[in-house]
C-alpha positions, 0 to 999 in steps of 0.5 A: 504570489501568495507563500501557500499558493492559490488555485490559479498558481498550479499547473495543469496535466494530461492524465497520463502527465499526472500518472506519471508525474505521481507512479515516479516516487512511488517506483524511487522508492521501491528501487532505494527499498529493493537496493536497501533490502539487496544492501543488508541480507533482507528478503524481500516480497512483494503484495499485491494491495488490492482490498486492503483497506476494504477487508476485514483481518479478522474474519476475511469479508470483503464490503467498500461501506467496511471503509467507514471513512479515513480512519476507520474500518467498521466490520459489516460481517463481524462487527469488528471496529478498528485503526482502517489503517492498523486493519490494512496493514494487518491484510498488507502482513497476512498477504506476505506472509503468503506470498512468501509461503508459497515463492511466489514473487519473492526478492531473495538478495544475493549476499555476496 
């Protein structure tokens, strides 16, 4: 077997097994973040990430075609051009603010 491995060396999994395998690390990461936030007394909110990579953080327009490629976001409505991750991070922050203000699904750690 080569150091990098070849396609014939890969293990094939059913879709349900792949989903479980790939979701596990995100669940564990969320658990770690919750633990650390609680321990540090930092409030934690969860937001729905849906459409954050397709929505313009400037005008709010949502379109699949706004995401030109992996790194580029170009709004088809207002014309704003920026790095796709930068745009998505603004959208997540806006959603986080809305969730926090509304008090929905907020996790405020207990201070002991």
